[in-house]
N, C-alpha and C positions, 0 to 999 in steps of 0.2 A: 408420570403421565396423569394429568388431572382430568377427571370425567366431567364433561360439561352438562349441567343441568338444563333440560329443555325449558324454554321460557314458560310453556303452559303449566309447568309444575310450580312456578312461583306463586305462593299464596300469602295472604296477609293475616296478621294476628286477629284482626276483626272477623275475618271469614271463619277462622278456626274456632273462635269463641262462640260464634253463632250456632255452630253444630255441637258445641259443648254444653255446659250447664250455665253459661252466662256468669261465671264467677268474676268478682271484681278484680281489676288488674293489680290491686295492692296485695292480693293473696298470691304472692310470687310463686310458691312451689306448686300450688294447684294449677295455676295458669301454665307454668312451664310443662307440667306433666301432660296437660291437654294438648299443648302445642307439639310436644314430643311425639305423642301417639299419632296425631293427625299427620304430621310431616313424615313420620316413619311409614304409615300406611299409604300415603300418597305416593311416596317413592317406590314402595313394593308393588303397588298395583300398576303403576305405569312403566316401571323399568325392569322388573324382575323377568328373567328368561321365561319362566313358567308360572305366572301369577295364579294364586289359588282363589277359589270362591270362598268367601268368608261366610260360612253357613254353620249349621248345627254340627256337622261332621268335623269341621275345622275347630269349633268350640271344644268338642270332646277331646281332640288331640292336644290342644293347648292346655286344657284342664289337667289331663293325665301327666303330660310332660312337666308342667310347672310343679305339681305336687311331688313328683319323683325327684325333681332337682332341689327342692327346698328341704325335703326330708326323705332322702333315698334310703337311709338306714332305719327309718321308722323309730326315731328317738324322741321326737318332740310332739307330733300331732297324734291324737287318738281318734277312734272311730266316731266319738261324739263330736269332735272338731270337724271331721269329714262330713258328718250329717249336716252341719251348718253350711258347709261349702257346696254340698251336692246339688242344691237348687240352681247353682250357677253353671252346671256342666254343659247345658245347652243354651246358655244365655251370653257366653263370652263373645260370640260373634256380634251380638247387639251392643255389648259394652264397648267393644273395639271400634265399631262404627260410630258410636256416640262419644268416644273418648272418656268413657266412664271407668272409674277405678274401684267400684264398689266391691267386686270380688277380691282384687288385690289388697284393698284396705282391710277387709275381713281376714284374708289369709295371713297378711302381715301381722295383724293383731293376734290371731290365734298362734302364729309361729312364735311371736315374742312371749306370749303367755306360756306356751309349751316349753320354750327355752328357759324362761325364769323358773318354771316348775322343775325342769330337769336339773337346773343349777342348784336347787335345794335338795334334790333327791340323792345325787351322787355322793355328797359329803357325808350324809347320814349313813348310807350303805357302806361307806368305807371306814366308818368308825369301829366296826366290829369285825372280828375274823370271819372268813368264809368257811363253811363246812364242805370239804372236798371229798367226803365219803358218800354223799348222795349220788345215786345213779340217775343223772339227768344230762341232757344235751342242750346245745345252743345252735340255732340256725343263724348264720352270719349274712345270708342273702336277704336283703330287706324286702325284695319283691315276693320271695317265697314266704317270708315271715308275716307280711301284712301289717297294717296299723293296729296297735293295741286297742282293745275294746274300750277301756276306760283308764282312769288314772292309776287304779290298782294294778292293772296289767302293764301299764307303762313303767311303774316301779319294778315289776317283775322282769320286764325287758332289760331295764338298766341293771338290776341285780345280776342277771346272767351275763350281761356284757362286761360288767366290772369284774365279776368272778373269773371270767375267761381271761381278761387282761392280767389279773393278779396271778392266776394259775400259770399262765405263760411265763411270767417273770420268775416266779418261784421255781418252776421246773428248770429254767435256764440257769438260775443261781445254783441249784442242787447239782446240775451237770458240771458247772464250772468248778465247784468244790471237789467233785469226784476226780476231775482232771488235774487238780492242783498237785504239783510235784514237790513244792517246798515243804519239808517235814514240819517246820515250825508254824506253818500257816494255820490260823484259827478256823476251826470248823463251826459254822453257825448252825443253830438248831432250825428245824423247819418253822417253828413258831416265830423265831427272829426274822427269818427270811420272808415270811408271810407279812409281818409288820412292815418291813422295809419295802416290800412290793406294793402294799397298799399306799404307803406314803409316796412312792414314786408315781403311781397311777394317779393319785390325787393331785400331785403337782402338775402332771400333764393336763388333766382336765381343768384345773384352776386356770392355767394359761390359755387353754382352748376357749373357755367361756369368757375370759376377759377379751380375747380377740373378737369373738362373734358379737360380744356386747357392744363393741365399738363400730360395728358395721352400720352405716347410715342407711336411711330409707332409699337414697339414690342407688346404693349398691344392690339392695333387694329389688329395686325397680329394674335394674339392668337384667337381673335373672328373669323377671317376668317378661320383659320386652323380648329377650332372646328365646323364651319359650314360644313366643309368637313367630319370630322370624325364622326359627329353626323348623317350623312346619313347612316352610317353603323349600328348604334344603339345609343340610348341616353346616354349610359354609356361609350362609347369609346370617349376619348378626349385627347387633347394635354395639357400638363402641363409645363409651364416655370420652370426653376430651383427653383425660390422662391415659386411658387405654389406647386411644388412637395415637397419641404421642409415643407411647412405648412400642407400638407396632411399627411406626415410621423409623424408630431407632433400630429395630431389628432388621428392617429391610435395607436401610442405608449403611448400617454398621457404624454410625457415628451419632454424636449428640453434642449439644453445647451444655457444659456443666463443669463439674470438678474432677470427674474421672475416678469415682470411688463406688464400689458395689456395697450396697447396704442390706441389712436384715434387721429383724426385730428380735430382741432377746430380753426377757424379763422386763417388759414395758419400756425398754430403751432401744434407741436406734444404734445398731452396732455396725462398724465398718468391717466387712468381711474380707475385702481385698482392694488394692489400689491398682488402677489400670496403668501399665507401663507407658511412659511418655506423656501422660495426661497432666493437667494442672496440679493436682495433689501430689503426684509423683515428682514433678519439677519443684514444687514448693518445699516438699521434703518433711514437713512436720506431722501431717496426718498419716497415721499408720493403721494397719489391720489390727483389729481388737480394740480400737478406741471406741468410746461411747459418745454419741453426739447428744448434748443436753439442750443447747440453744442454737438458733439460727438467726442471724441478723443480716439485713440487706444494706450493703454499703455502710454508712454511718448511722443507720437507724437503730432504734432500741431492739435488742434481740428478742426472739419469741421462744418461750419455753416449749419444747416439743416432747417432753417426757409423757409417755402414755398415748402418744399419737399413733395412728395407723401409718404404715409405711408410705402409701400413696401420697398422703398429705405432707409428710416430711420431704419426700422427693420433689413435690411441687415447689416447696420453698427453696430447696437447694439448687435445682436446675435454674438456668437463666441464660441470658444472652451473653455471647462472647464479649469479653472486655469489662464486664460488670464484676463488682466485688461482693463476696459473701463471707461473713464472719461466723465461724463455728466455735462454740464453746464445747470443749470435749473433756471427758474424763479418761485419763490414761489407765492402763492395767494396774499401775501401782497406786492408783487413787488420786493422783494429782490432777488439777484442772488447768486447762490452758485455752486461751483464745487464739484461734488460727485463722488469719485472713487469707483467702484464696481468690485469685482473679480467674473467673470462668473463661474457658477456652473450648475449642473444638476437641472432642475426645474421639479417638479412633479405636474401635473394638477389633483388634487385629485377628483374634481367633476365629472370627466369622468369615474370613476371606479365604480364597483359593490358595493352596500351597502345593508344592511338588517335591519329589525326591527321586532318587535312582535306586532301583531294586535289581538284585541278581540272585541266582540260585546256583550253588556249586555244581549241581548235577547237570545244569542246562547250559551255563556259560553265556547266556544272552544278557545284554544290557538294556533294561526296560525302564521307561519313564512311568512314574505314578503321579497322578494329579487328584487331589482331594478337593471337592467342592461341597461345602456344608449347606449352601442354599443359593438360589438364583437371586442374588442381591442387586439392587440398583438404587442409585440416588437420583430421584426425579426432581429434587428441589435445587440441584446445583449442577450446572453443566460441567464443572470440574470435579464432581464427585466420582467415586469408584463404582464401576459396573462390572459384573462378573464376566461378560463376554470379552471385555478388554483384558481383564486379568488372566483369563484362561489362555488367550492368545499369547500373552507375555510368558506364561508358564511353558507353553508349547515351544516358544522360541528358545527359552533357556535350556529345555531338554534336548532340543535339536542341536543346540550348540555343544552339548555333551555327547552327541552321536548316538542317541538311543535308537534301538531297532524297532521298538513298538511302544505304544502308550496304553496304560490302563487308566480310565477315567472313573473315579469312585463317586457314585451318586447314592450310596447307601445312607439311609436316614435323612436324605435331602427332601424336605417338604415342599419344595418348589419356590415360586416367587415371580420374577418379572417375565412376562410373556414375550416382550420385545427382545430381551436378552437371550432367551432360549432359541429364538429364531436366528439371531445373529450368530450365536455360538454353534448351532448345528451347521451353519454355513462355513465354519472353519474346516469342516471335514469333507464337503462335497462342492461341486461346481454349483452355479446358481440353479435354483429349483424350489418347488413347494416344500414346506416343512410341516405345516399343520393347516387344517381347514377349520374355520371358526364360524359357528352358526349363531346369529343374533335373531331374537324374536321378530318375526314378521319379514325377515329378509332371507335371500338365498345365501348359502354358505360362502364365506369369503376366504380366499386362499392367502395365507401369509407365507411369503417366499423369501429365500435368500437371493438377493439381487447382485451379489458380488461373485463374479466368475472365478476369482482367485481361490485356491485351495491352500489353506495354511499347513495342513498335515495330510499326507497321502499314503501313509504306511499303516501297518496292522493296528487295529484299535479294538479294545475290549471295554465295555461299559458294565460296571458292577452296580447291581441294584438289589434292593430287598423289599420287605413288606411295607416299609415306611418311606420308600421313594415315591413321591407324589407329585401330581400336577405338572409343573414344568419339567421335572425329572422324567416323567412318563412321556411327555411330548418329544424330548430329545431321544430317549431310548427307542420309542416307537418309530420315529422318523429314520434313525440310523438302521434299525432292524428292517424296515420296509425297503429301504434302499439297498440292503445287503452290504452296508458299509462297515458295520461293526458286529461283533459277537456280543450279545447281551447275556450276562452271566449272573446267577443269583437265585432269588425267589420272586414269585409273582408280586408285582408292585401294588401300591395302595388302592388304585382305582378311582382317583379323583379326576374326572374329565370335564370340569367346569372352570369358567373364568370369572373372577370377581373384580369389581371396582369399588372404590370408596365414594360414597355420596355424602357430601357435606350437608347436613340438615339445616345449617344456617343459611345455605343458599336457597333452600326451598321456601323458607319463611322470609318474607319481605320485612325490612325495618325492625322496629322494636328490639333494640339491643338489650333491654332489661332481662329477657329470658335466655339470652345467649351467653356462652356457647352451648349448643344443644348436643354436640357430638356428631357422630357419623354412623352410617350403616354400610357395612361391607356386603355388597349385593352380588349375587350370581346374575350376570347379564348375558352370558354366552356359554355355549358348550363347544368343546373342540373335538375334532375328529382326525384320525390318522389320514395320511395321504391315500391309503388303500380303502378309505371309506368307513372303516370300523371305528368304534369308540373305545377309549380306555375307561370310561365311566363304569363303575362297578367291577368290570372284569380285569382292569389293570393291563399291564404288559406282561405276557408270559415269556420268560427268558428263553433264549435258544438252548442254553445249557442250565438246567435247574439243579441247584445244590441244596442239600438238607438245611433246614432252618428251624430255629426253636419254636416258631409259631405256625408250622406247616399243618398241624392237625386241628387248629381252631380258626374261627372266623375272625379276621383282622381287617383293618382298613375300612374303606367306604362300605363294604358289605355288612359290617356290623353297626354302622351308624343308623340313627333314627331318621326316617323320612328322606333317604337319598333319592336323587333323581334317577330315572330309569336309564337302561342301556338302549341305545338306538344306533342306527347306521345310515349312511348316506352314500351317494355315488363316489367312486374313487376318482381321483384326479390323475392326470398323466405325470409320471415321474421317472427319472433315470439318472444315473451318475456313472462316471468312469474313473473316479479318483482312485478307488481301490474296491475290489469285489471279494467278499468272503467266499472262499472255495472249500469244497469238501466238508460242508457243515455236518453231515451225518457221521463222517469219520471223526470229526472233532468231538461230537456228542458221545460216540462209543468209547473213545479213548478216555474221556473225562469220567464217564460212568464207571469204567473199570478201575480207575484210580480212586474214585470216591468210595466204591465198594470195598476196596482194600485199605482205606484210610481209617485208622482207629479213631481219630478225632471226629470225623464225619459220622462214624457209627455212633459215637457218644452223643453227638448233637441230635441225631434222629431219636435215640432212646430218651434223651432229655425232653424232646418235644412231646413224646408220648406221655411222659410223667407230668409235664406241664399241663397237658389237657386233663389228665386224671385229677390233678390238684385243683384246677380251675372248676371242674364239674362238682367237686366236693365242697359243700358249704356247711355241713353239719358236723359239730365236734363235741366229744364228751367233756363233761365238767367234773367227772370223778377222777381223782388224782392218778390212780394206777392205770385206768383206762386211757387217760390223756397221755401219760408217760409212754404207754405201750404204742399208741398211735404216733406220737412224735418220734419215738425211737425207730419205728418202722420207716417213717418218712425221712428221718435223718440218714438211715441206712441206705434208702433208695437214692437220696440226693448226694450222698457223700462221694459217689463215683464221679460226680460232675463238678466237684469243688475246684479242681484245677483245670477245668475246660478252658482252653485258649489262654492259659496263664504262663505256659512255658514257651521259651524261644524255640522256633523251628530250626532244626539243624540244617545248616547250609544256606539259610535265607539271610541275606544282608540288605540293609537299607541305609542309604547315605544321603545327606543333604547335598543340594547342588552347590558347588563352591562359591558361586556369585552371591548366594544367600547368607553366607556365614558371617559377613561383617555386620549385617542387620541383626542376625540372631544373637551374636555375641556382644551386642551393645548393651544388653540388659540382662541381669541375672535371672529375672523371672521368665524372660523369653527363653533363655537357655534351659531352664527347668521344664517349661512347657514343651519345648522341642524334644527334650530327652524322653519325656513321657510319650509323645506322639511317635517318635522313631521306635521306641521300645515296644509300643503296642503293635505297630506294623510288623515287627519281627515275630510276633506271636499269632499273626492273622492267617488261619488256614485257608480262608477264602482268597486271600491275596496270593498265597502259595499255589493254589489250584489255578488261579488266573494266569500266573506265570507259566505253568505247564501248558495251558491252553494256548497262550501266546507263542510258546515254543513250537507247538504243533502247527499253528497258523503259519509261522515263518518257514517251517520245513516244506 
C-alpha cells in the first residue's frame, strides 16, 4: 500500500537551498544533506500523527539521545569533548530549521578522534599482563559511569574494560580445565591462560575497530537523523535506500537476487547459508563457508570487494531477475573459482505461516496449531504472498484433518500489514468492526471485516507474549473484545500506532543528482480497540496470564524512549455469533491450578526474578577471587535453569499435516529446519498449557 504524498508537500531543490546555506550544487554531499533534512522535517511536520514543536526542549532531547547512541558505553568521548558540544544543547532546533549540520560535523569529528584515540589505547593496554590482585570494581552501565573527565580517565575506563574482558575469559578457561576429565589433558598455567585471553580480546577489538573504521559519514548521519525522528515516537525513523530495501524484503518475504545469506569474517564476505530453491541452490556451485572475493555484473570486469562493508557487497550482488552476476570465490580448501549465477526471485520460506497437528495423551483431543511469525504482505505484486490468505489455507488444511480446536501462535510476532490483520480477524467472525483508526485532524475511522462468511467457527486460542506487537495486538484485542477467543500468555508489547513509508524523493521535485534520498517510516495513525481502549503502552492483557521470563522488568513500548501516550475513544458497536467463549472464570481457575503445580512454570517464575536481579546489577569486581566467587554464585543460581524447556514434554506429540510432507521432503535443509521446529514444539510448556485450556473449552 503506497502512501500518497500530498501535493502541497512537493518542494524544489531551489527552495530548499534558499533556507540552507546556499552551498554550490557541485558540493554534492552537503547539498544532499540539506535536502535530506528539509524533506524529512517537511514530512514530519505535515504528516506525523502528533507533530512536535521544534524548540529548546526538543533540542535538548535530540542532543541527549544522539550522544547516548554514538557513545552509550562512554568509550570514545570525554568530558572535554562534551564541553565543546554543550553550547549546541539548546541550538539544535535552530540548526534543524536551517538544515545546518554544525553540531553533527563537530560530534562526528570528535567521535572519529575519540575512536582513533581508543584504537591506540587498547593495544598498548593489552601488551602487558593485568594485575588481578587489586581490589577494584568496574561499572558496566554507561549512564551510571558517565563520560571520562579527560584522556587519562578514558585510558582508565579502557583499562578496566579490557581487564574485565580478560578476567572473564581466564576464569572460563580455568573452569573448563577443572572440568576436564581426560587424564592426559594438559593443564595450562594461569599466566599462559592470561596471555591467551589478552590475545583473544585483542583480536576481537582489532576486528571491531576495523568495522567501525569503515562506517561512512552517511551511516553516522542516519544515527543523527533518527535521533531527531525518534523524539516524535520510537517507530518513526529514517531509512537509507538499502535499509528500505531490506525492510521491504522482510515484509514480503522475497527478493530478487542469488539466494545466499552473507556475513563478514576477517575482512571477507562469507556465505553463511544458501536459501533452498533459490538461484544459488539451483546452480549448485556456491556453498556455505565460501568467501566472495570479487563481484562482476554480466560480462563486465569484476570488482574486488575484500574489506568492503556488507551493505555495499549486497548492493552489488542483488539485482533484477534474469540478470547475471559473476562471483569469484575462495573455497574452504583455498581454491578459487568463478561462479556465474542468474538472479531470480528468492522466497524466504521460514518467514511464512505454517501449521501442525498437536495432541496430548492425557487429553485425547486433536488440535490444530498455526504459527505466524509476522503479518507479511507483498504490496508490490498482486500475485505475491499475503498472510491472511496463507492463514486461511492453513485453517482449511487443519479442517481437512478434522481438528477440534485451533491454537494461533503470535508469540514474538512484531506485526506488519494492517490490511491483512483486518482480513485475518474476519476469518473467525461474521462481518463487523475490527479496529478503530485515528488520523490527525479526522474522526476515528472503523476498519471492518465486510465478509459475512466465517472460515472457522470452533474453539480458538491465541498465544501472545511480551514481543507480540502492533498487528498481533489488533487481532488479539479484537478477538478478546468479541469473546471469540481465549488470549493466553503475557501482556503484549504495547505498540498502538500505525506507520507508513514516505518516499523522500517524492517530496523533492526534480534534481535527480541528489537522489535517492531514502524514506521515512512515519507514525500517521493510532489504533484503538472496538471497545474504545488503546493498546498503546498498556498492550493486551491476556485472559489467562502465564509466567514469563520478563514479567518483573519493563519491556516493550513502556521502556522505549519518547513513546506516544495512552488514550481512549468511544466504543463502537460490535457483536458476533460464530463462537462465544463460555465460563472464562472457570478456565482461569483451572489453568492457575495447573500452572501452580507445574515445575517448569515455577522455574520460569524463579528465572524471571533472577533475570531482574542480574539486569539491575552492573557493578562487578576485578579482583580474581572476588570475581570467581561472584561468578560461582551466579552460575549456581542459573544452573537450575540450564535445561529449562529443553526436555520433551511427556505425552505431547506434534505432527506435520500430511499434505505438507511432499514440500518438506523435497529438500534436505527443509527437512532439517522442520525437524528442529517440530522438536521445539514438543518441549513448549506454553503449548502444553494451551492444549489443556483448549480441552477445558471443549468440555
